[in-house]
N, C-alpha and C positions, 0 to 999 in steps of 0.2 A: 475643795473647801466648801462649796455650796452644799454638797451632799452631807458633809460632816455637820454643818450648821443645821440642816434639816433634821438630822438624826437627833441632835441635842434638843431641838424644839419639839420633837415628837414625844419627849418624855413629859412635857408640860401638859396641863389639863386641856389646853386648846390644840394639842398636837394631832387630834383626829382629823381635823380639816386639812392640816398641812399634809398629813399622810395621803389623803385622797388627791390633793393637788399634785403631790410628787408622783403618785402612781399614774395620774393622767398624763403628766408631762413625759414620763418615761415611756408610756405606751405610745404617745405620738411620735417620740423619737424612734422607737422601734419600728413603727409602721413606716416612717420616712426612710429609714435604712433599708427595710425590707423591700420597699418599692424600688429603691435605687438598685439594689442587688438583683432583684428579679428582672428588672428591665434590661440590665446589662447581660443577663445570662440566657434569656429566652431567645429563640430563633424566630426570625420574621420571614415569611414566605408570601410572595405575591404571585397569584396566578395570572399569566399573560395569555391573551388570545390572539395577538398579532404582533408583528415587528415594526409597526408604523413609527413608533417612537424610539427606535433603537439608537438613533443619533443623539438623543437627549442624555446629558451627563449622568442623571440620577436614575437611569433605567436598568440598573443591575439588580438582580433578584437573588439574594443569598443570605446566609447567616451573617449578622453583624459581628465583626471581629471583636473579641474580648480584650485584645491588647491595644486597641486604639485609645488615645487620651480622651478624657471626658469632654474637653473643649472642642474636639474635632469630630464629635459623633455625627453632626449634621453632614459632614463631608464624606462620611464612609458610604461607599456605594453598596447597594443591596444586591445580593446574588441569590439565585434560586437554590435551595437545599433539597437533597434527596431524603433528608430525615423528616420524620413526622413532627408536626408542630404540636406540642403539648398545650392543652387548653389552660387558661388562667386558673380555672377552678382546681385543676390537678396540681398546678404549681403552688397554690396557696395552702394545699393540705399539709405539706411538710417541707422543711428545709432540705431534707434529703433529696426531694424531687428536684429542687433547684440545682443542687450539685450534680445530679445525674444529667440534667439538661446541659449544664456547662461542660461536663466531661464527655458528652456524646461525640464531640468532634475530636477524636483521638489523634488525628493527623496534624492538628494545628500546632504551630510554635506558641508556647505560653510563657509569659514573663512572670517572674517570681512576685513582683509587686502586685500584679493584677490578681494572682491567685490569693494573696493575702487579703486583698480588698473584698473578695467574694467569700472569704471564710474558709478557703480550701487549704488546709495545713498539711496535706499529704506530701510525702517526700517526692521530689521530682525524679522520675526514673529515666527519661530520655526526652530528646527534643523531636523525635520522630516516632514512627510505629515501633511497637515492641515485638521482637521475634518470638519471645517466650515470656511466660509469667507476667501477664498484664496486671496492672494495678487494679485496685478495687474500683476506681473510676471506670476503667475500661470494662470490667466485669459488670458494673452497674448499667452500662449502656449497651451491652451485647444484645439484650432482649429487644431494645428499641431498634437496633440496627437490623436484627433478624426480621422484625416486623416490616421495616422499611424495604428491605430487599425482597421480601415476599410480596409486598404491595407493588413494587416495580415490576416483578415478574408477572403479576396479575394484569397490570396495565398493559404490558407488552403483549400478553395473550389476547386481551380485548381488542387491541389495535391490529392484531394479526402479524406482529413483528416476529421475525425469526432471530432468536438470540443464539449466538454461537458459544455461549457459556463462558466460563472464566478462561482467559487466555494466559498462557505462560510465555513470558518474553525470553527469547533465546538470543543472547548477545554473541559477538564474534568469538569470544573465548569459550562459549558453550555453557556459561553460567545461567541457570534458570532463575528468573525473577518473577515474583507474583505481580500481576496487574490487577489491583484492587478495583472493585466495582463501584465504590462510593464516589461517583464522579462529581456529586454536588458538594463535597467537602473540599473547600479550596483554601489554600494558604499562600504565603508569600512566594514569589517566583524564585525557584532554586535552580542553579545550573546543574546539569546532569553530572558534571565532573565532581561536584561537591558532595554527592551522595556517598555516604560511607557505610561500610559494613559495621553493624552494631555488635557490641560485646555484652555478654550477660552480666548479672550483678556480681558474680564472683570473680570477674575479670578474665574469664575464659574466652579465648579468641574464638571468633565464629568463622575462621578461615576454612575449616573443614565442612561447614554447612553449605548446602547447595542453594538454599532459599534465602534471599535477602529482601528487605523491604525498602521501598523508595519513598521519599517525601513527595507527596502529591501537591502540585501547585497549579495555578491558573495557566492555561495554554497560551493565552494572549494577554499582554498587558493592556488593560482598557485605557490607561492614561498615555500610552505611547503615541507619538506624532511621527509621521513618515514623510520624508522628503526624498522622493525617488530620483534616481539618475540613471543614465544609460551606461551599460557595460563598455569598458574601453579595452577590449581584448583583440588579439590579432585576427581571430576568426570572425569578428564582427557579428553580422546577423545570422551566422551559422554556428554560434557558440554552443558547445556541449560541455558543461563544466567538468564532469568527471572523466572525460575522454580527451578533450583538447588541453592537454597538460603542457604549459609553456616551458620550453627549455631553450635558453639563449635567445636566438633570433627566430626560432621556429617552434614547432609543436612535436610532441612525442605521443603517438597513438598506440604504442605496443601493449599497454596495460592500463586498466582502469585505475585512476589516481585522482581522488577528489581534493579540492582545496581544503585547507585546514579549517577555514570558516566558510559556511555556505554563502554563495553569492547573494547579495542583497541589492543587486542592480538589475535593470530591465534590458533584455536583449533588443537591440534596435531592429527596425524593419529594413528590408533590402534597400540599397541605395537608390535604385530606380523606382522605388515605390512598391506597394503590395496591392494586389487585386484579389477580389473574392474568387476562391478556387472554382474551377469548372465543375459543374454538378455531375454526379454519377448518373448514368453510365458513360456520359460523354467524356469524362476524365480518363477513361481507358485508352482513348485514342488521341487526346490532346490535353495539354496543361499550359498554364501561363509561364513563359520562360523566366520572367522577372522574379517569380516566387521561389525559384530553385537555383538561380544563377550563382555560380561560384567560379573562381579563376580557371580551374582545370576542365570544367565542363565544356567550354567553347571549343577547346582543342580536341576533346574526346568526340564531339558531335561530328567534326569534319572527317573522322576516320571510320565512322560506322554508318551504314545505310539504313539501319532499322530505326534510327531517330533522326528527325529532320527539323530544322528551324524554319518555321512558316510564319513570318511576320512577328507578332508578339507571342506566338505559341511554339511549343515543342510538340510535334506530332509523331505518332507511332503507327505507321502503316501496318495493317493486319497481315499483309502478304510478305512483310519483311521481318527478318529475325537474324540473330547471330548464327542460327543454325541454317546452313544452306539447304534449300528444299522446303524451308518453312517449319514453324513450330508444330503444326498439326501433323506433319509427316514424322517429326521427331517423336511425338507422343505415341503415335500409332505404332511406330517401330518398336518402342519399348513394350507395349502391350503384346505385340506379336512375339517378341523374344521371351516374355514371361506372362502367359495368359492369366495367371492368378492375380496379376496387377490389374484390378478393375478400378479405374479412376472414378472416384466419387461413391463407390460402394465399399469395396474391400479396403481401398486406400482413401483416407479422409484427411489426415493431418500430416503435413510434410514440412520439413525444414530444408530451405534452399540456401546453401552456403555461398555467400558472396552475391551481391546484387549486381545484375547485369542489365539487360534491357527490360526485365520484368515480363517478357512475352511468355515465359514458362509459367509464371504465376497467373498472368491474365487468362491464358488459355485454360488452365486448370480450374479457375473460378467458374467458368462456364460448365464445368463437369462436376460441380459441387465438391471440389477439393479445396481445403483451406490450407494455403501455403504461407508459411512465415519465412520471410527473407531475412537473412542475417548479414547485415552490412559490417564488414570487417574493419572499416575505418583505418586503412593503411595510407601510405603516401600516394597511392594511386587514386583514381577517381572512384569515390564511393557513391553509388546511385541509390542508396537507401532513401534519401530525401525525395528523389524523383518517384520512387515506388510509393511512398506515403502520399505524395501529391496526387498521384494517379488513383489513390484509394485502395492500396494493397497493404497487407500487414507487413511490417518491417521492424527490426530491432537492430540497433547499432551496438556492436560489442567487439573489442579487440579479442583476438584468439591467440593468446600468448601462452601463459603458464597456469592460468586458472580455469576452473570449470565454467561452463556456460550456465546461465541462471535458469536451468530447467531440471526437473526431477529425472530419475532414471526410468528407462523402459516406457517411453510415452509416444515417440514419433513412429508413425507407421512406415515412413520412408524418409531417407535423407538424400538430397540431390546436390551434386557438385559438378558444375559445368565450367571448365576452364579456370577454376579457382587456383590460386597460386600457392596453395598450402602444400608443403612437403610432408606428406603423411607418414613416411617411414623414418623421418629424422627424430632425434631426441628420444630414442627408445620407442618410437611409434605412439607417443602419448596423445597426439591429436586424434589418431584413429581410434585409440582406446577410449577417448572421450566420446567419439561417435558411437562406439559400442555401448557405452554407458547409457546414453539417452535413447538409443534405438530400441524399439519394442522387440522382444523375442519373436523370431520369424519375420522381422521387418527387413526392408530392402535398402541397400546402399547403392545408389546409381551414380556412377562416375563416368563422365564423358570428357575426352581430351581430343584436341585437334592434331597435336604433334606428339607422337609417342617417343619417349626417351628410353632406350633399351635398359640402361642401368636403373632408372627409376621404376620401370615396369617390373624388372626382376626383384627389386627390393620390395615393391608393393605386393607382388605375388607371394614372396616369402612371409611378409608380415600378416597378410590376410589368412594364410595357412596356419600361422602360429596362434591366431586367435579363433581358429576353427570356423571362419566364414566360408561359406560354400559359393563358388562361382557358378551362378545359374546360366549366364549367357555372356558371350564376348563377341561383338560384331563390329566390323568397320563398315559404316554406311557409305556406299559409293556416291550416293546423291549428296548427302550432307557432309561428306568428308570428315566424319566424326567417329572416333572409336569409342564404343559404349561398352562398359562392363557393369554387370548387375550382380551384386553380392547379396547373400542372405545370412542374417545372424541365426545362430542355433536356437531351436525352440525348447530344448531341454538340456540338462546337465549330463546326459548320457555320453555325448561326444567328448566331454572333458575327461571322462574316466578312461577313454582310449588314448588320451593325449599323452605323448611321450616326452616331448622336450620340456614341458613345464616352464616355458619362457615365451611370453611374460608369465609370472606366477599368478596364482589366484589371490585375490584380495583377502585380507583377514576378515574373520567373521564379524568383528566389531566395527568394521569400516562401513559407514553409512553411505550407500550409493546415491541417496537423495540429497545429501548435504551439498549445496552448490554455491552458497554466497561467500565469496572470498576464500574458497577452498581450492588448494592447488590440485592440478591434474595428477592422477596416479598412473604409474606404469604397471598396473596390475589388472587382472580380469575379474569382474564381478560375476558371481555365479548366476544362473538363470533362476528367477523366482519360482518356487515350487510349493510353498505353503499356501493354504487357503486364504489367509489374511493378507497376503502380499499382492500388490498390484502387478500386472503384467503376466500373470499366469495363463491367461486365456486371451485369444484375439477377440476384440469387441464385435458387437453386432454390426451389420451393414448399415450405412447411413441411408435414410434419416432415423431409422429405428434406434440407432445407437444413442441418440440424444435423450431419449426417455427410457432406455434400458439401463437400470442401475446395476453396477457390477456386484458380483457375489462376494467379493472380498471386502466390500464396504459394509460394516456392521451396524450402521445407523441409517438405514434407508428412509426411516420416517422423517428425519430432519431434512434429508435431501428432497423428498417429495414436498414437505411443507415449505421449503425454501423456493421451490419452483412455483408452487401455488401462490405464495406471497408476492413474488415479483410479477407473476402473470396478472394478478389483480391490480397491482400498482401501475404497471406499464399501460395496461389497457384502459384503466379508468382515470388515470392522472397524467402520466408522462406523454402519451400520444395525443391527448385531446385537451387537457386541462391547464397546461402551464405555458402555452403560447409558443412552443418550439415548432418551427417549420422543418419537418423531418425530411423533406426533399433536399435540404442542404446538409444533411447529416450522413456521413459515410464512415469516418474513422472515430471509433468510440473506445474510451478506456474506463474500465471499472477499477477504481483505485484501491478498493479493498474487497476483492471478490472472495466469496466463501465456497459455494458449490457450483458457481457458474449459472445460477438461476436467472440472474438479470440478463446475461448474454444469451441463454437458451431461449428466453422469450423474444429477444430481438432478432433471432434468426428468421422470423417472419418478415422483418423489414430488410431493406437493401443496405445493411450495414455489417461491419465486422467489429468484434469487441476484443480488445487486449485485456485479459483478466490478470490483474496484478495481485499476487498473494504476498502481503508484507512478511518479512522474514521473522518478525516477532510473533506472528499469529500461528494458529494451528495449520499444519501443512495439508491443505486440501487441493493443491494444484494437480496431483495425479488424478483426482476425481474429475477435474475440469477437462483434462486431456482425454480421459476415458470416455467422456460424453461427446468427443469430436470437436472440442473447442481449443483455443490456444491461450497461453498466458506465460507469465514469467515471475520469478521471485524478485523482490526489491525492498530496500530499506528507504522509506520516505524521508529519513534525515539526510539523504543524499539526492543528487539530481538523477533523473531517469535517463536511460540510455537511448535517447532519440533526439532528432533535430528539433530546433524551435519550430513552432507553428505546425505541429504534426497532427493534432487531433481536433475534431469538430465538436466533440462533447466529452466532458469529464464527469464521472459519477462517483461521488464520495459518500458512502453510507457509514456513518459513525467512524470515519477514519480518524478524525482529530481527537475524539474522546478516547481512542485506543493508543494515542501517541503521547500521552501525558508523561513528561519527564524523560522522554527518549531523545529528543532533539535539543541541541543547545539553543537554536533559534527557530522556534516553531513557525514564525512568520515566513521563513525561507521556503516552507512547503507551499504557501500561497504564491510566493514569487516563482517557484518552479511551475505551478499551475499556469501562471501567466506566460511562462516561457513556452510550454509545449502546446498551449491552446492557440488555435488560429484566431486572428481578429474576426469578430462576428461569431465566434464559437461560444458554446454554452457550458455552464457548470451547474449540476444539480447536487446540492450538499444537504444531507440529512444528518442531524446530530442533536445534542442537548441544547436547550435554549441558552444556557449560560455561555456556551461556546459560540453559537451563531450570533449572539449579540455583538461582541467586539469584532467577529469575523466580517460582519456586514460593513463595519466601518473601514476595515482594511481594504475590502473590495472597492468601496467607494473612493478610497484614496488612490487606487489604481485606475480610477475613472471607469470601472465596470458599471454597467447599467443593471440595477436590481429590478428584475422583471416581476418577481413574485416572492412573497414571504408568507409563511403559514406556521402557526403554532397550535399545538393541542397538548394539554397537560404539560409535561416537561420536555416534550420532543418538538422539533421544528424542522422546517425546510426552507432553503434559499435557492431560488433559480435566478442565475445572473448571466449576463452576456458581456463578453469582452469587446472592447471597442478598439478603434485604430489609434487611440491616444498613446503617445510616447512623450516623456518629459523633455 
């Protein structure tokens, strides 16, 4: 009505003044609308230099969400964005520039109402990423995103960071999913189960497609409040969530079986209290009894002379062992039987099946042999916790129907002394699993105290069928132990002369390195022969092996850069600059190892490192073993296979930023860290600032002491120490 009246008045002689007034009013209205729209579409980035104010509610740095109501703008937390901030002068040049800025966050959920307010009338294509045929909005923002990713790459190079490139997530069904790099683009929290495979515009199903897109969301809810409580499980302070599977009145340990929802409770301390572990190397000969006490251990101690209860300690006399005559006599007799077994030179990485007194592991440590003990966690006494408390590598894993979490052809030797495994039963699948992980030309050392004729004949027939050569068979009169040493073939030539063909050779498309929730196969994998395959040649002698990069690895520059990167960080920061007393550090875990550079640098220290390669990351674990280090595959959406209070230091380098949308409850990863870390233990976490911000609040809710925080550009570091606190 007002506009119509003005138009009629404009026809009169004095209409010129009215025209000027109308133009001025319309101009002011346009400017007001423009300022409102531009303020809601531009991104705000705040550069932080420290984490001192992380606890403040308004300390989030990111893009302001476009779907928030106008009245709640002040309550929206700011988060740091990886996208470039366009200057106001660029935004004022054209309205198209505003639309490009709004559409640059292609991963965000957008409401139809808000898009109409900002003048975006383009048709809605999807609520998540587009697998094909992006809209004009997406195309308009591609150039900006490319510039941002290039800027991030340059920043990483300036800081000396080693980036492992784009990672492809491999789930249990084998579906490949892309893990996008735009970590700064955050949206509402989305349950992993709600992620759906998109269809294209024509309605064509994407079932046949291998690549799918996932909605990216915040890893931690910054508004969440945590009220912790103790776990009320039957195993109490020794709770291992994915192994202690409750059945009726007891537990079943025969197979890994995780709870449907990750545990969000804290494992209690031992009933009689927990004391700071004995420092290395004194822990080799004594440990605090109360730290490892469990019901069956007391009865076990009474039957064995190699472990003694001495007041508050468990002691391990060096002259006592399960092997009569002593462990040193046992090791010397093995070298006499097979001279090529040179402990600490030719033989560096060993898997010891079944944890006994750890004297085998302890003695080999003095010879520079890295022995990983495999606790079978059956109904008998499992001494893996004792081994870890003494400062020796150990992993707990049922040995039922699934493969062990190791790649193929990596162990120099496998040792089994008095283990209760029936190798020849079930088609010999357990021995075939040993054949899979044993290096070509590697040794299988089997010692038994009481020979069963039927079992021995079955074992002889089985080892002959898989072409293992018996190098030595000796019954030690002193030790009263029968020792057999087998050797795996070094090439496929012997298989060509193989007549029975039972067990058969595995199919060519059968991946020998696939190990996470993969059933054991009753077939033989051929010996690697191609140049690009690992296991084709025996590694260099230790310690030259650590810095000799294998010929089959085709990107040695990355491996060298990774080692230099961690060498600089450890020497200049971790050892001197963050307040850790390394005399109290023995058991270390690298939660997202790449090439083992972090562990390689720490070989100078008196520590050992468990290198964990996440199952969704590129498979670099064979490289780690090739360098003479140990590790395992793991999915951090589940609990790790170890006892509570196992590690002195946890190292997580960009672990959380690589786990977006993989886990239903990402906070459970922090709970798991609290479970496996000893009271007084340390955690070094390096990641994006927007991840470390709420993570620090979670650690504080667990009563961890934040010893140091640091931020530079968009990257940060938290160094925290776990306390004795329990709710």
